[in-house]
C-alpha positions in Angstrom: 11.4 28.3 3.1 9.0 25.6 2.2 9.2 21.9 3.0 10.3 21.4 -0.6 13.0 24.0 -0.6 15.9 21.8 0.3 16.7 21.4 -3.4 16.8 24.1 -5.9 13.4 25.8 -6.4 14.3 26.1 -10.1 13.2 22.5 -10.5 9.9 22.6 -12.2 8.3 20.1 -9.8 8.4 22.7 -7.1 6.5 25.2 -9.2 3.9 22.6 -10.1 3.4 21.6 -6.4 3.0 25.3 -5.4 0.5 25.8 -8.2 -1.6 22.9 -7.2 -1.4 23.8 -3.5 -2.7 27.3 -4.1 -6.1 25.8 -5.1 -6.6 24.7 -1.5 -6.8 28.2 -0.3 -9.0 29.3 -3.1 -11.5 26.5 -2.6 -11.6 27.1 1.1 -12.3 30.8 0.5 -15.4 30.0 -1.7 -16.6 27.3 0.7 -16.6 29.9 3.5 -18.4 32.4 1.2 -21.1 29.8 0.7 -21.9 29.5 4.4 -21.6 33.3 5.0 -23.6 34.5 1.9 -27.3 35.0 1.5 -29.1 32.1 -0.1 -29.4 34.2 -3.3 -25.6 34.3 -3.6 -24.8 30.7 -2.7 -25.2 29.4 -6.2 -22.7 32.0 -7.5 -20.2 31.0 -4.8 -20.7 27.3 -5.4 -20.1 27.8 -9.2 -16.9 29.7 -8.4 -15.8 26.9 -6.1 -16.5 24.3 -8.8 -14.4 26.3 -11.2 -11.5 26.2 -8.7 -12.0 22.4 -8.5 -11.7 22.2 -12.3 -8.6 24.3 -12.3 -7.2 22.1 -9.5 -7.8 19.0 -11.6 -5.8 20.6 -14.4 -3.0 21.5 -12.1 -2.9 17.9 -10.8 -2.9 16.5 -14.3 0.0 18.8 -15.2 2.0 17.8 -12.2 1.4 14.0 -12.8 2.2 14.3 -16.5 5.5 16.0 -15.6 6.3 13.2 -13.1 5.5 10.5 -15.6 7.7 12.0 -18.2 10.7 12.8 -15.9 13.5 10.4 -15.3 15.2 12.3 -12.4 13.0 13.8 -9.7 13.9 15.4 -6.3 11.5 13.0 -4.5 10.2 9.5 -4.8 7.8 9.2 -7.7 5.3 7.4 -5.5 5.4 10.2 -2.9 4.7 12.8 -5.6 1.7 10.7 -6.8 0.3 10.6 -3.3 0.9 14.2 -2.6 -0.9 15.4 -5.7 -3.7 12.9 -5.1 -4.1 14.1 -1.5 -4.3 17.8 -2.5 -6.8 16.9 -5.2 -8.9 15.0 -2.7 -9.1 18.0 -0.4 -10.3 20.3 -3.2 -12.7 17.8 -4.5 -14.3 17.3 -1.1 -14.5 21.0 -0.4 -16.4 21.3 -3.8 -18.7 18.4 -2.8 -19.4 20.0 0.6 -20.2 23.4 -1.0 -22.5 21.7 -3.6 -24.3 19.8 -0.8 -25.0 23.0 1.1 -26.2 24.8 -2.0 -28.3 21.9 -3.5 -29.8 20.7 -0.2 -30.6 24.2 0.9 -31.3 23.6 4.6 -33.4 26.1 6.4 -30.3 26.9 8.5 -26.8 25.6 9.1 -25.9 24.6 12.7 -23.3 26.8 14.2 -21.1 23.7 14.5 -21.1 23.2 10.8 -20.1 26.8 10.2 -17.3 26.3 12.8 -16.1 23.3 10.9 -15.9 25.4 7.7 -13.7 27.7 9.6 -11.5 24.8 10.5 -11.4 23.7 6.9 -10.1 27.2 6.0 -7.4 26.9 8.7 -6.4 23.5 7.3 -6.1 24.9 3.8 -4.0 27.9 5.0 -1.7 25.6 7.0 -1.3 23.2 4.2 -0.4 25.9 1.7 2.2 27.1 4.2 3.5 23.6 4.7 4.0 23.2 1.0 5.7 26.6 0.4 7.0 28.0 3.6 8.3 25.2 5.8 11.9 24.5 6.7 12.8 20.9 5.9 13.2 19.6 9.4 11.5 16.8 11.3 10.4 19.2 14.1 8.7 21.6 11.7 7.0 18.8 9.8 5.8 17.3 13.0 4.5 20.6 14.2 2.4 20.9 11.1 1.1 17.4 11.4 0.2 17.9 15.1 -1.6 21.2 14.4 -3.6 19.5 11.6 -4.4 16.6 13.9 -5.7 19.0 16.5 -7.9 20.8 14.0 -9.3 17.5 12.8 -10.0 16.4 16.5 -11.9 19.7 17.0 -13.9 18.9 13.9 -14.7 15.5 15.2 -16.1 16.9 18.4 -18.2 19.4 16.4 -19.5 16.7 14.1 -20.5 14.6 17.1 -22.4 17.5 18.7 -24.1 18.2 15.4 -25.4 14.6 15.1 -26.5 14.5 18.7 -28.4 17.7 18.4 -30.0 16.6 15.1 -31.5 13.5 16.6 -32.9 15.2 19.8 -36.4 15.0 18.2 -36.8 18.8 17.6 -35.8 18.8 14.0 -38.0 17.6 11.1 -36.9 14.3 9.6 -36.1 15.6 6.1 -34.1 18.5 7.6 -32.2 16.0 9.7 -31.2 14.1 6.6 -30.1 17.3 4.8 -28.0 18.5 7.7 -26.5 15.1 8.4 -25.3 14.9 4.8 -23.7 18.3 5.0 -22.1 17.6 8.3 -20.7 14.4 7.0 -19.3 16.1 3.8 -17.5 18.6 6.0 -16.1 15.9 8.3 -14.8 14.0 5.3 -13.1 17.1 4.1 -11.3 17.5 7.4 -10.2 13.8 7.2 -8.8 14.5 3.8 -6.6 17.3 5.1 -5.3 15.0 7.8 -4.3 12.5 5.1 -2.6 15.3 3.2 -0.6 16.3 6.4 0.5 12.7 6.8 2.1 12.5 3.3 3.7 15.9 3.8 5.2 14.7 7.0 6.4 11.5 5.4 8.2 13.4 2.7 9.7 15.8 5.2 11.1 13.0 7.2 12.7 11.4 4.2 14.3 14.7 3.0 15.5 16.0 6.4 
């Protein structure tokens, strides 16, 4: 069961949360495609990612509209606002990272950046699971938060190594700028997933 399964899943809010959360996995899928595809295919994958971002915006709008119109909700209204916003942030930042890679078109991506994309995908998968397949207990919620925190710490180390390597004097200045922007976009995406994990944990603690 999901973290939100304590109350009847017939309540529409659960369906709306599930719907918005699914866009995390879709966005991460296309972000990974961008870094693993040939340059000729990157624009296509980036456009697909942007389409997911648009659909995620629609899902967020639908959820928030429902929250605004509802008098009785299974969770605090403010928590639902935050949850939807955090999910939306993650999708937005994945889209921005994908666009940065496509538009800046570096001659190569450091293996550390590619590894961070893999961590982003893991975060997306774990977050979808947290929203749809978690038991509503403090221990389960904490396990999710701890795992997300560990993934974010791994990303921090990879980001630091990327920056150190970029400024070792062997990379042309313009390429350094391109790669630094991409690395930063990916780091910000990981930070967004950690913020999402925090609000998921807060709701779980309240509802346990």
